[in-house]
Structure formats: C-alpha cells, structure tokens
N, C-alpha and C positions, 0 to 999 in steps of 0.2 A: 114318510114311513111306508115301506113296501108291505103288502099283505102276505100273510102266511096261509098257504093252502095245504090241507091235510086230507088225504083220502085213505080210508080203511077198507080192506077187502080180505077175504079168506083165500089163502093159496097154499096148497099142499099140507093142510092140517094146521096151519099157523095163521095168525093175523099178520097181514102185510100192511104197514103204515107208510104211505108215500108222503114225504114232507118236501114242500117247495117254498123257498123264500127264507126270510130271516127268523131265527129262533133267538129272541132276545127278551129284554125286560118288558117289552110291550106285547109280545106274542106268546110268551112261554106258558101262560095259563091254559090256552087252548091245546097246546102241545101236551102239557101235563095231563089234562083231562083225558085225552085220547089214549096216550101211552099207558097211564095207570089203569084205565078201564080194561085195556087189552091184556096187560101182564097179569092181572088178577084172575083172568079167566082162560088164558090161552098162552101157548108159546108165541113169541112176537118177534117179527123182523121189522126194523125201522130203516127204510130206504132213505138215505140222506144224500143222495147224489145231486139233488137240486137245492140243497141248503146253502144260502148265500152268506149267512152269519150265524155263528154259534157262540153266544155269550156265556158267561158264568151261570146265568139263570138256566139256560138250556142244558148245560153240562150237569148242573144240580138235578134237573129233572131226570136225566139219563141215569145218574148215579143212584138216585132214590128208586127209580123204576127197576134197575137191576137188582137192588136189594129186595124190592117187593116181589119181583118175579121169582127169585130164588126162594123166598119165604113161602110162596104159593106153590112151589114145585114146578115152575115153568122156566123156560129159557128165553133169553133176550139177546138178539144179535143186531149189529149195525151192518147194513148192506150198502155197498158202493159209496162210502163216505166221500163227499166232495173234498177238494184240497183244503178248503177252509175248515171243514169239520176235522179232518186229519190233523191239521196244524194246531187247532184248538185243543184237541185231546192230547196231542203230543206235548204241547207247551205246558200243560197242567200235570202231565205224568200219568194220566188216566187211560191212555190208549191200551195198556196191557190188561186192564180190567174187562174190556169189551171184546167179545168175539166179533171179528169182522169177516164178512163173507162177500164174495163177488157176485153172487146170484141167490135168489130165494131157493133155488134147487140145491144149493150147497148146505142148506140148513138141515 
C-alpha cells in the first residue's frame, strides 16, 4: 500500500489541499478529515494532480464535501485532476458536479 500525503496551505483566500498518492478505502479517512475541516471554514481547492487512485470511497468524500461546502456557504473546486481522477469522476457521472480549474489562480 502506498502512502497518502496531504498538505494544506492558504492561497489567495482559500485553503489549498495538495493530495499525493492513492485515495482509497485504506486512506480515505485522512483525506476526509482534511477536506471536511477545510470546507466547513473556508473556500477550498483540492489539487489532485498527483493522485494515483481514486476509489468510490474517495469519490464519496468529495461528494459529501461538496454538499458540506455549499451548506456552509463555501466553494469547493478540483484543481488539475490527474488522468485517474478524471476517469473516475467521468465513469461515475459525477464530473459535472465539480468545478475543475487549471490553477488556484482560476478560483
């Protein structure tokens, strides 16, 4: 099992969450904790350019986080999704739910 690395920083008035590695049933709880904490208090950008796997558990976290962000009056966007992330969202039909940006400056 490969390790998931998550770094959270402030950039341009939003939280930028940089995710690297697999987001799956073994690692989703750490991903969930960081994303939920962020969306409840701030606009959030999740940079998924270095995500190697996105399972249904990870997609579930993103879907719930989007709902939580909207309820809290905040925005959530995916930045630079890796091909794996794009394919996972497309194959589930959820790609249209998420704003996708090329750079945090586009938020």
